[in-house]
N, CA, C and O of each residue as an XYZ file, in Angstrom:
768
protein
N     -26.561     53.175    -22.778
C     -25.659     54.150    -21.918
C     -25.141     55.060    -22.593
O     -25.062     54.855    -23.804
N     -24.726     56.091    -22.158
C     -24.734     57.477    -21.822
C     -23.276     57.494    -22.451
O     -22.205     56.956    -22.172
N     -23.793     58.473    -23.555
C     -22.608     58.783    -24.267
C     -20.977     58.911    -23.053
O     -19.911     58.302    -22.968
N     -21.444     59.716    -22.537
C     -20.105     59.668    -21.534
C     -19.381     58.374    -20.715
O     -18.190     58.165    -20.482
N     -20.433     57.694    -20.419
C     -19.886     56.288    -19.985
C     -19.452     55.773    -21.256
O     -18.526     55.000    -21.011
N     -19.694     55.827    -22.654
C     -19.570     54.387    -23.410
C     -17.856     55.436    -23.705
O     -16.836     54.751    -23.631
N     -17.686     56.778    -23.971
C     -16.332     57.058    -24.226
C     -15.091     56.572    -22.763
O     -13.970     56.072    -22.855
N     -15.694     56.879    -21.818
C     -14.857     56.242    -20.496
C     -14.179     54.718    -20.839
O     -13.051     54.225    -20.823
N     -15.508     54.294    -21.146
C     -15.174     52.971    -21.311
C     -14.246     52.493    -22.406
O     -13.155     51.951    -22.226
N     -15.001     52.849    -23.920
C     -14.146     52.840    -24.981
C     -12.285     53.578    -24.746
O     -11.262     53.081    -25.216
N     -12.392     54.896    -23.857
C     -11.323     54.909    -23.012
C     -10.500     53.610    -22.258
O     -10.259     52.425    -22.489
N     -10.392     54.025    -21.828
C     -10.432     52.885    -20.626
C     -10.007     51.369    -21.179
O      -8.906     50.838    -21.038
N     -11.101     50.853    -21.801
C     -10.500     49.481    -23.056
C     -10.006     49.582    -23.975
O     -10.158     48.702    -24.822
N      -8.838     51.178    -24.339
C      -8.634     50.611    -25.417
C      -7.250     50.663    -24.437
O      -6.422     49.771    -24.629
N      -7.002     51.569    -23.506
C      -5.557     51.866    -22.537
C      -5.300     50.396    -22.088
O      -4.300     49.749    -22.401
N      -6.284     49.970    -21.348
C      -6.338     48.761    -20.811
C      -5.448     48.019    -22.052
O      -4.310     47.890    -21.600
N      -5.502     47.501    -23.375
C      -5.530     47.004    -24.359
C      -4.296     47.540    -24.863
O      -3.960     46.793    -25.782
N      -3.353     48.568    -24.707
C      -2.039     49.266    -24.675
C      -1.628     48.773    -24.379
O      -0.919     47.961    -24.973
N      -1.855     48.979    -22.537
C      -0.616     48.513    -21.700
C      -0.448     47.051    -22.100
O       0.463     46.473    -22.693
N      -1.994     46.490    -21.426
C      -1.358     45.125    -22.390
C      -0.276     44.880    -23.292
O       0.671     44.128    -23.061
N      -0.451     45.516    -24.280
C       0.151     45.265    -25.738
C       1.493     46.060    -25.034
O       2.217     45.064    -25.053
N       1.855     46.499    -24.781
C       3.103     47.038    -24.090
C       3.584     46.145    -22.966
O       4.745     46.025    -22.575
N       2.682     45.642    -22.587
C       3.599     44.575    -21.503
C       4.181     43.603    -22.362
O       5.384     43.346    -22.324
N       3.149     42.893    -23.361
C       3.672     41.623    -24.062
C       4.667     41.978    -24.707
O       5.717     41.378    -24.478
N       4.655     42.979    -25.639
C       5.911     43.763    -25.996
C       7.114     43.664    -25.004
O       8.298     43.456    -25.267
N       6.514     43.864    -23.803
C       8.340     43.958    -23.295
C       8.929     42.690    -22.627
O      10.098     42.312    -22.556
N       7.872     42.188    -22.197
C       8.255     40.426    -22.117
C       8.766     39.603    -23.129
O       9.422     38.604    -22.835
N       8.479     39.995    -24.578
C       8.925     39.318    -26.018
C      10.275     39.823    -25.538
O      11.182     39.182    -25.007
N      10.210     41.085    -25.836
C      12.024     41.677    -26.276
C      12.865     41.277    -25.198
O      14.000     40.835    -25.377
N      12.367     41.414    -24.153
C      13.520     40.723    -22.661
C      14.127     39.101    -23.334
O      15.290     38.828    -23.632
N      13.021     38.295    -23.422
C      13.210     37.442    -23.159
C      13.944     36.924    -24.805
O      14.514     35.834    -24.862
N      13.855     37.739    -25.942
C      14.450     37.815    -26.846
C      16.139     38.027    -26.795
O      17.106     37.510    -27.355
N      15.862     39.320    -25.579
C      17.366     39.553    -25.416
C      18.291     38.956    -24.443
O      19.521     38.942    -24.473
N      17.410     38.420    -23.494
C      17.874     36.961    -22.896
C      18.641     36.060    -23.438
O      19.807     35.730    -23.221
N      17.551     35.569    -24.444
C      18.384     34.183    -26.126
C      19.578     34.521    -25.712
O      20.503     34.063    -25.042
N      19.008     36.381    -26.891
C      20.959     36.617    -27.951
C      21.693     36.673    -27.356
O      22.754     36.216    -27.782
N      21.673     37.346    -25.761
C      23.037     37.709    -24.546
C      22.950     36.565    -24.395
O      22.807     36.560    -25.617
N      22.854     34.974    -23.962
C      22.927     33.614    -24.178
C      23.542     33.619    -24.803
O      24.675     34.008    -24.520
N      23.102     33.028    -26.570
C      23.063     32.854    -27.327
C      25.134     33.680    -27.976
O      26.064     33.343    -28.710
N      24.783     34.742    -27.115
C      26.100     35.826    -28.054
C      27.361     35.014    -26.747
O      28.508     34.687    -27.055
N      26.770     34.849    -25.379
C      28.167     34.469    -24.252
C      28.400     32.882    -25.231
O      29.135     32.850    -26.218
N      28.018     32.282    -24.980
C      28.103     30.650    -25.583
C      29.052     30.791    -26.881
O      30.130     30.201    -26.958
N      28.490     31.721    -28.000
C      29.526     31.880    -29.039
C      30.677     31.999    -28.624
O      31.598     31.186    -28.553
N      30.559     33.577    -28.211
C      32.012     33.754    -27.544
C      32.781     32.531    -26.803
O      33.827     32.242    -27.385
N      32.649     32.155    -26.251
C      33.616     30.848    -25.364
C      33.690     30.287    -26.301
O      34.738     30.664    -26.825
N      32.967     29.174    -27.244
C      33.278     28.679    -27.958
C      34.045     29.379    -28.945
O      34.529     28.470    -29.618
N      34.487     30.615    -29.483
C      35.375     31.153    -30.209
C      36.349     31.030    -29.139
O      37.272     30.372    -29.619
N      36.589     31.297    -28.052
C      37.678     31.716    -27.197
C      38.179     30.295    -27.055
O      39.294     30.187    -27.566
N      37.647     28.979    -26.441
C      37.812     28.017    -27.207
C      38.718     26.977    -27.986
O      39.448     26.004    -27.798
N      38.230     27.771    -28.948
C      38.754     27.475    -30.311
C      39.492     27.813    -30.049
O      39.953     27.326    -29.017
N      40.243     28.896    -30.700
C      41.189     30.364    -30.271
C      42.268     29.462    -29.494
O      43.262     28.954    -30.013
N      41.866     29.359    -28.104
C      43.258     28.167    -27.568
C      43.327     27.306    -27.773
O      44.348     26.699    -27.452
N      42.402     26.740    -28.373
C      43.008     24.857    -28.550
C      43.768     25.056    -30.191
O      44.513     24.132    -30.517
N      43.621     26.040    -31.047
C      44.487     27.241    -32.449
C      45.651     27.326    -31.952
O      46.551     26.632    -32.424
N      45.911     28.282    -30.784
C      47.380     28.312    -30.609
C      48.006     26.933    -29.947
O      49.105     26.383    -30.027
N      46.877     26.667    -29.313
C      47.814     25.016    -28.929
C      48.436     24.452    -29.218
O      49.473     23.972    -28.762
N      47.403     24.335    -30.883
C      47.908     23.084    -31.820
C      49.173     23.844    -32.564
O      50.262     23.283    -32.685
N      48.977     24.857    -32.934
C      50.226     25.664    -33.752
C      51.417     25.215    -32.162
O      52.104     24.195    -32.100
N      51.371     25.853    -31.525
C      52.803     25.621    -30.619
C      53.242     24.537    -30.755
O      54.362     24.380    -31.240
N      52.211     23.154    -30.229
C      52.454     22.195    -30.581
C      53.478     21.577    -32.379
O      54.613     21.105    -32.324
N      53.065     21.677    -33.090
C      53.150     21.627    -34.157
C      54.329     22.605    -34.491
O      54.814     22.458    -35.613
N      54.751     23.372    -33.863
C      55.955     24.142    -34.070
C      57.022     23.382    -32.837
O      58.243     23.271    -32.953
N      56.358     23.008    -31.902
C      57.854     22.424    -31.194
C      57.721     21.329    -32.017
O      57.319     22.352    -31.463
N      57.612     20.298    -32.784
C      57.331     19.458    -33.083
C      57.952     19.319    -34.525
O      58.334     18.216    -34.913
N      58.055     20.473    -35.337
C      58.623     20.728    -36.268
C      60.243     20.537    -35.949
O      61.095     19.981    -36.641
N      60.381     21.252    -34.538
C      61.739     22.028    -33.385
C      61.975     20.593    -33.384
O      62.662     20.547    -34.404
N      61.903     19.311    -32.960
C      62.058     18.199    -32.214
C      62.664     17.444    -34.016
O      63.857     17.148    -33.938
N      62.248     17.236    -34.993
C      62.374     16.816    -35.590
C      63.784     17.668    -36.672
O      64.386     17.168    -37.623
N      63.911     18.743    -36.205
C      65.501     19.296    -37.022
C      66.247     18.806    -35.529
O      67.163     18.032    -35.807
N      66.123     19.040    -33.907
C      66.762     18.202    -33.001
C      66.594     17.363    -33.505
O      66.646     17.887    -34.617
N      66.332     15.949    -33.795
C      66.919     14.981    -34.422
C      68.032     14.369    -35.244
O      68.883     13.479    -35.249
N      67.332     15.739    -36.192
C      68.300     15.470    -37.549
C      69.558     16.151    -36.881
O      70.658     15.712    -37.217
N      69.496     17.251    -35.905
C      71.180     17.444    -35.592
C      71.389     16.782    -34.763
O      70.195     16.509    -34.640
N      71.822     16.235    -34.032
C      71.835     14.915    -33.263
C      71.868     13.771    -34.242
O      73.006     13.326    -34.090
N      71.310     13.090    -35.098
C      71.685     11.644    -35.686
C      72.947     12.552    -36.620
O      73.788     11.811    -37.129
N      73.126     13.981    -36.861
C      74.480     14.170    -38.016
C      75.679     13.669    -37.151
O      76.558     12.921    -37.578
N      75.591     14.302    -35.550
C      76.673     14.430    -34.752
C      77.262     13.580    -34.288
O      78.471     13.586    -34.055
N      75.946     12.093    -33.935
C      76.823     11.221    -33.456
C      76.605      9.896    -34.519
O      76.409      8.722    -34.205
N      76.747     10.718    -36.402
C      76.866      9.805    -37.554
C      77.954      9.253    -37.216
O      78.777      9.567    -36.356
N      77.892      7.882    -38.392
C      79.405      7.751    -38.409
C      80.151      8.129    -39.184
O      81.115      7.405    -39.432
N      79.998      9.503    -39.925
C      80.980     10.577    -41.185
C      80.997     11.458    -39.897
O      81.322     12.616    -40.159
N      80.715     11.208    -38.465
C      80.594     12.823    -37.966
C      82.236     11.859    -36.373
O      83.172     12.421    -35.805
N      81.769     10.413    -36.300
C      82.881     10.013    -35.673
C      84.086      9.876    -36.513
O      85.207      9.786    -36.012
N      83.885      9.860    -37.694
C      85.390      9.989    -38.631
C      85.873     11.701    -38.354
O      86.993     12.209    -38.293
N      84.582     12.253    -38.233
C      85.614     13.496    -39.052
C      86.060     13.947    -37.447
O      87.080     14.615    -37.275
N      85.307     13.571    -36.438
C      85.639     14.076    -34.804
C      87.150     13.382    -34.816
O      88.086     14.133    -34.541
N      87.444     11.974    -35.124
C      88.717     11.177    -35.186
C      89.881     11.784    -35.661
O      90.905     12.018    -35.019
N      89.625     12.045    -36.946
C      90.200     12.975    -37.484
C      91.253     14.016    -37.928
O      92.253     14.236    -38.610
N      89.973     14.691    -36.733
C      90.148     16.276    -36.797
C      91.161     16.542    -34.913
O      91.609     17.539    -34.347
N      91.107     15.007    -34.548
C      92.471     15.114    -33.328
C      91.718     15.880    -32.109
O      92.382     16.041    -31.085
N      90.412     16.354    -32.139
C      89.664     16.210    -30.519
C      90.227     16.030    -29.471
O      90.584     14.860    -29.329
N      90.500     16.780    -28.547
C      91.036     16.897    -27.109
C      89.543     15.970    -26.648
O      88.394     16.047    -27.083
N      90.143     15.121    -25.614
C      88.775     14.580    -24.727
C      87.856     15.868    -24.488
O      86.709     15.957    -24.927
N      88.488     16.832    -23.752
C      88.051     17.660    -22.841
C      87.167     18.182    -23.937
O      85.941     18.135    -23.839
N      87.763     18.660    -24.940
C      86.563     19.400    -26.311
C      84.961     18.631    -26.542
O      83.835     19.128    -26.541
N      85.386     17.350    -26.715
C      84.865     16.620    -26.546
C      83.905     16.208    -25.455
O      82.738     15.882    -25.671
N      84.265     16.232    -24.715
C      83.326     16.409    -23.362
C      82.710     17.055    -23.395
O      81.630     16.494    -23.210
N      82.525     18.357    -23.565
C      82.311     19.599    -23.372
C      80.868     19.514    -24.690
O      79.672     19.539    -24.396
N      81.361     19.428    -25.910
C      81.046     18.988    -27.009
C      79.570     17.985    -26.201
O      78.418     18.376    -26.013
N      80.248     16.510    -25.844
C      78.982     16.119    -25.907
C      77.976     16.609    -23.968
O      77.665     15.644    -23.270
N      77.756     17.568    -23.619
C      77.653     17.582    -22.910
C      76.364     18.785    -23.299
O      75.267     18.879    -22.749
N      76.904     19.605    -24.390
C      76.069     21.035    -24.947
C      74.824     19.709    -25.892
O      73.593     19.727    -25.864
N      75.802     18.640    -26.679
C      74.407     17.897    -27.520
C      73.680     17.569    -26.304
O      72.575     18.088    -26.458
N      73.719     16.906    -25.025
C      72.784     16.177    -24.508
C      71.788     17.304    -23.925
O      70.583     17.056    -23.896
N      72.208     18.359    -23.528
C      70.895     19.741    -23.645
C      70.504     20.032    -24.194
O      69.566     20.801    -23.986
N      70.920     19.636    -25.467
C      69.196     19.161    -26.939
C      68.743     17.766    -26.928
O      67.781     17.369    -27.586
N      69.396     17.103    -26.234
C      68.852     15.785    -25.866
C      67.555     16.140    -25.397
O      66.380     16.147    -25.764
N      68.431     16.492    -24.219
C      67.107     16.660    -23.088
C      65.795     17.904    -23.268
O      64.730     17.925    -22.651
N      66.187     18.696    -24.112
C      65.160     19.298    -24.773
C      63.650     18.269    -26.071
O      62.424     18.171    -26.010
N      64.684     17.767    -27.010
C      64.380     16.957    -27.293
C      63.128     16.049    -26.933
O      61.983     15.935    -27.369
N      64.196     15.213    -25.517
C      62.738     14.532    -24.684
C      61.923     14.957    -24.088
O      60.896     14.283    -24.017
N      61.967     16.017    -23.511
C      60.783     17.109    -23.741
C      59.415     17.398    -23.906
O      58.321     17.328    -23.345
N      60.152     17.859    -25.237
C      59.223     18.178    -25.902
C      58.198     16.635    -26.886
O      57.007     16.750    -27.175
N      59.027     15.385    -27.210
C      58.283     14.486    -27.859
C      57.275     13.999    -26.561
O      56.123     13.670    -26.842
N      57.838     13.948    -24.794
C      57.149     13.515    -23.836
C      55.954     14.465    -24.330
O      55.535     14.286    -25.474
N      55.479     15.296    -23.666
C      54.701     16.440    -23.979
C      53.538     16.305    -25.365
O      52.363     15.966    -25.502
N      54.418     16.687    -26.058
C      53.440     16.481    -27.914
C      53.678     15.216    -28.821
O      53.114     15.066    -29.905
N      54.623     14.265    -28.240
C      54.583     12.976    -29.443
C      54.914     12.241    -28.858
O      56.054     11.993    -29.249
N      54.595     11.443    -27.835
C      54.539     10.246    -26.291
C      55.183      8.864    -27.178
O      56.140      8.224    -26.742
N      54.646      8.607    -28.190
C      54.744      7.801    -28.894
C      56.415      7.839    -29.858
O      56.931      6.855    -30.389
N      56.825      8.880    -29.852
C      58.396      8.551    -29.743
C      59.264      8.793    -28.911
O      60.386      9.194    -29.221
N      58.709      8.497    -27.215
C      59.735      9.058    -26.701
C      60.835      7.299    -26.394
O      62.047      7.099    -26.323
N      59.773      6.494    -26.306
C      61.115      4.946    -26.402
C      62.319      5.432    -27.621
O      63.498      5.402    -27.266
N      62.060      5.773    -28.717
C      62.916      5.930    -29.646
C      63.937      7.041    -29.003
O      65.158      6.933    -29.107
N      63.352      8.007    -28.398
C      64.548      9.293    -28.224
C      65.655      8.723    -27.317
O      66.879      8.595    -27.338
N      64.407      8.389    -26.350
C      65.171      7.633    -24.579
C      66.171      6.593    -25.640
O      67.343      6.807    -25.333
N      66.108      5.839    -26.461
C      67.272      4.751    -26.761
C      68.034      5.160    -27.453
O      68.993      4.477    -27.812
N      67.876      6.174    -27.780
C      68.798      7.242    -29.087
C      70.098      8.038    -27.890
O      71.320      8.126    -28.013
N      69.185      8.499    -26.797
C      69.735      9.103    -25.945
C      70.887      7.856    -25.111
O      72.060      7.802    -24.744
N      70.084      7.287    -25.122
C      71.855      5.955    -24.402
C      72.860      5.358    -25.017
O      73.914      5.010    -24.486
N      72.377      5.156    -26.800
C      73.577      4.872    -28.069
C      74.212      6.463    -27.626
O      75.437      6.416    -27.508
N      73.738      7.573    -27.414
C      74.689      8.759    -27.361
C      75.620      8.672    -26.033
O      76.445      9.570    -25.861
N      75.518      7.673    -25.140
C      76.140      7.765    -24.045
C      76.892      6.305    -24.296
O      77.749      6.175    -23.422
N      76.866      5.184    -25.176
C      77.797      4.356    -25.867
C      78.625      4.836    -26.715
O      79.820      4.626    -26.925
N      77.649      5.685    -27.305
C      78.621      6.369    -28.277
C      80.271      7.766    -27.809
O      81.244      8.233    -28.401
N      79.509      7.884    -26.170
C      80.761      8.772    -25.002
C      81.417      7.924    -25.176
O      82.431      7.974    -25.871
N      81.044      7.046    -24.650
C      81.948      6.266    -23.798
C      83.116      5.594    -25.207
O      84.344      5.523    -25.169
N      82.603      5.373    -25.825
C      83.916      4.243    -26.364
C      84.332      5.682    -27.484
O      85.245      5.297    -28.214
N      84.085      6.629    -27.698
C      84.915      7.499    -28.758
C      85.793      7.981    -27.226
O      86.925      7.498    -27.200
N      85.523      8.632    -26.283
C      85.787      8.875    -25.063
C      87.245      7.893    -25.211
O      88.295      8.523    -25.338
N      87.309      6.488    -25.196
C      88.496      5.762    -25.172
C      89.319      5.804    -26.422
O      90.506      5.616    -26.689
N      88.415      6.069    -26.978
C      89.293      5.993    -28.969
C      90.619      7.564    -28.695
O      91.776      7.786    -29.052
N      89.483      8.365    -27.816
C      90.538      9.552    -28.091
C      91.518      9.638    -26.759
O      92.518     10.356    -26.729
N      91.040      8.711    -25.545
C      92.291      8.785    -24.431
C      93.746      8.094    -25.443
O      94.868      8.600    -25.414
N      93.273      6.558    -26.486
C      94.582      6.195    -26.683
C      94.930      6.586    -27.989
O      95.700      5.995    -28.746
N      94.291      7.648    -28.202
C      94.964      8.195    -29.085
C      96.233      9.253    -28.488
O      97.425      9.342    -28.781
N      95.286     10.053    -27.437
C      96.245     10.954    -26.533
C      97.833     10.519    -26.257
O      98.890     11.083    -26.540
N      97.585      9.500    -25.706
C      98.346      8.520    -25.159
C      99.428      7.923    -26.188
O     100.506      7.504    -25.767
N      99.128      7.902    -27.432
C      99.746      7.464    -28.604
C      99.871      6.165    -28.990
O     100.912      5.717    -29.471
N      98.898      5.542    -28.816
C      98.533      4.248    -28.758
C      98.333      3.723    -29.878
O      98.614      4.804    -30.395
N      98.073      2.975    -30.897
C      97.609      2.599    -32.163
C      96.102      2.406    -32.157
O      95.455      1.544    -31.563
N      95.612      3.549    -33.070
C      93.977      3.079    -32.815
C      93.464      3.300    -34.696
O      93.690      4.272    -35.417
N      92.589      1.740    -35.106
C      92.334      1.972    -35.968
C      90.545      1.330    -36.024
O      89.626      1.149    -35.225
N      90.824      1.147    -37.593
C      88.898      0.761    -36.766
C      88.280     -0.978    -36.419
O      87.195     -1.558    -36.447
N      90.223     -1.434    -35.987
C      89.797     -2.628    -35.597
C      89.607     -2.474    -33.836
O      89.128     -3.319    -33.080
N      89.989     -1.514    -33.588
C      90.207     -1.509    -32.257
C      88.632     -1.283    -32.029
O      87.620     -0.801    -32.537
N      89.348     -2.263    -30.425
C      87.697     -2.528    -30.051
C      86.455     -0.975    -29.730
O      85.327     -0.810    -30.196
N      87.182     -0.154    -28.864
C      86.188      0.525    -28.587
C      85.966      1.463    -29.571
O      85.043      2.270    -29.465
N      86.828      1.444    -30.666
C      86.183      2.793    -31.685
C      84.828      1.353    -32.656
O      83.602      1.448    -32.595
N      85.334      0.613    -33.152
C      84.469     -0.240    -33.294
C      82.552     -0.329    -32.480
O      81.638     -0.753    -33.187
N      82.317      0.069    -31.205
C      81.757     -0.102    -30.555
C      81.207      1.085    -30.103
O      80.323      1.154    -29.249
N      81.827      2.205    -30.786
C      81.920      4.222    -31.534
C      80.991      3.746    -32.310
O      79.829      4.114    -32.136
N      81.289      2.916    -33.226
C      80.642      2.897    -35.039
C      79.555      2.184    -34.847
O      78.515      2.518    -35.415
N      79.608      0.880    -33.867
C      77.912      0.413    -34.129
C      77.327      0.895    -32.912
O      76.648      0.002    -32.404
N      77.321      2.296    -32.030
C      76.032      2.777    -31.305
C      76.276      4.368    -32.191
O      75.628      5.388    -31.954
N      77.436      4.225    -33.293
C      76.859      5.118    -33.900
C      75.724      4.597    -35.124
O      74.832      5.410    -35.367
N      75.713      3.522    -35.764
C      74.733      3.417    -36.537
C      73.552      3.010    -35.579
O      72.652      2.695    -36.358
N      73.302      2.925    -34.887
C      72.212      1.933    -34.146
C      71.527      3.591    -33.472
O      70.422      3.639    -32.933
N      72.335      4.697    -33.629
C      71.902      5.630    -32.883
C      71.100      5.976    -34.312
O      69.906      6.275    -34.315
N      71.740      5.914    -35.269
C      71.120      6.327    -36.863
C      69.719      5.858    -36.933
O      68.649      6.418    -37.171
N      70.098      4.559    -36.628
C      68.576      4.068    -37.136
C      67.569      4.182    -35.725
O      66.816      3.234    -35.949
N      67.143      4.723    -34.518
C      67.060      5.289    -33.594
C      66.069      6.749    -34.126
O      64.871      6.976    -34.295
N      67.005      7.307    -34.220
C      66.753      8.498    -34.521
C      65.645      8.338    -36.491
O      64.707      8.869    -37.087
N      66.252      7.691    -36.590
C      64.910      7.366    -38.056
C      63.841      6.970    -37.330
O      62.814      7.648    -37.343
N      63.892      6.372    -36.950
C      62.467      5.724    -35.823
C      61.430      6.584    -35.710
O      60.258      6.567    -36.088
N      62.679      7.967    -34.609
C      61.634      8.882    -34.555
C      61.438      9.834    -34.719
O      60.867     10.578    -33.922
N      61.961     10.210    -36.117
C      61.650     11.030    -37.016
C      60.599     10.647    -37.332
O      59.677     11.450    -37.476
N      60.421      9.228    -37.547
C      59.373      9.069    -38.440
C      57.797      9.010    -37.543
O      56.680      9.123    -38.047
N      58.149      8.790    -36.022
C      57.390      9.202    -35.327
C      56.690     10.954    -35.073
O      55.548     11.398    -35.192
N      57.470     11.329    -34.842
C      57.367     12.977    -34.508
C      56.589     13.428    -36.050
O      55.528     14.047    -36.139
N      57.382     12.964    -37.124
C      56.399     13.836    -38.602
C      54.788     13.052    -38.595
O      53.892     13.614    -39.227
N      54.472     11.683    -37.820
C      52.844     11.281    -37.746
C      52.306     12.355    -36.901
O      51.377     13.111    -37.186
N      53.099     12.324    -35.679
C      52.244     13.158    -34.753
C      52.391     14.869    -34.971
O      51.762     15.523    -34.139
N      53.003     15.496    -35.795
C      53.277     16.522    -36.410
C      51.906     16.055    -37.288
O      50.948     16.701    -36.862
N      51.616     15.383    -38.088
C      51.173     15.542    -39.339
C      49.300     15.364    -38.737
O      48.377     16.134    -38.999
N      49.258     14.165    -37.945
C      47.630     14.216    -37.184
C      47.488     16.065    -36.589
O      46.576     16.825    -36.916
N      48.297     16.304    -35.958
C      48.345     17.419    -35.589
C      47.776     18.669    -36.197
O      46.997     19.560    -35.857
N      48.672     18.273    -37.490
C      47.342     19.283    -38.475
C      46.570     18.891    -38.989
O      45.714     19.774    -39.042
N      46.248     18.054    -39.467
C      45.026     17.489    -39.515
C      44.404     17.933    -38.860
O      44.281     19.127    -39.130
N      43.583     17.480    -37.616
C      43.244     18.087    -36.313
C      42.927     19.353    -36.713
O      41.756     19.563    -37.032
N      43.726     20.246    -36.763
C      43.864     21.423    -36.761
C      42.162     22.492    -37.930
O      41.359     23.405    -37.735
N      42.541     21.508    -39.034
C      41.760     21.679    -40.320
C      40.402     21.435    -39.882
O      39.473     21.491    -40.688
């Protein structure tokens, strides 16, 4: 073979192997880049899902803590002690009704929270709400009798019923707080 053909053949072979090497390297880099991009995208999606879950979980635990606080507040307002305080303070029927309506708003807020974040406590909270109504009706009668100058004492039927409602309400509050606390603890464990 002549040296010029040999030089051309070696040059052509070298060019072909170089082009083939560049092609293989390029395809490998493209495949690696595509794999890395898919991996980074999936990682970003997973992080986004985790961040959204964490934010929702933190909001739920905050709401559950607020529900626990509302239960304590409502339990105190409708307790036997609260009954005695309101009775001895000679609260007017109008003031009592206004106070009751404001407390119903708090109870509605409580029910919304437990319905969404601790449904296992919903029944106890609804029972508590029912006892609030029983308390309101009976204590309203106590206030009406007192305002009309009639003698009211712990033996008066409506006073006994208000006392009974306050006692039952306290039991329902205790149960609801326990269920809300369990839901709170479950959400905190799930977060970790």
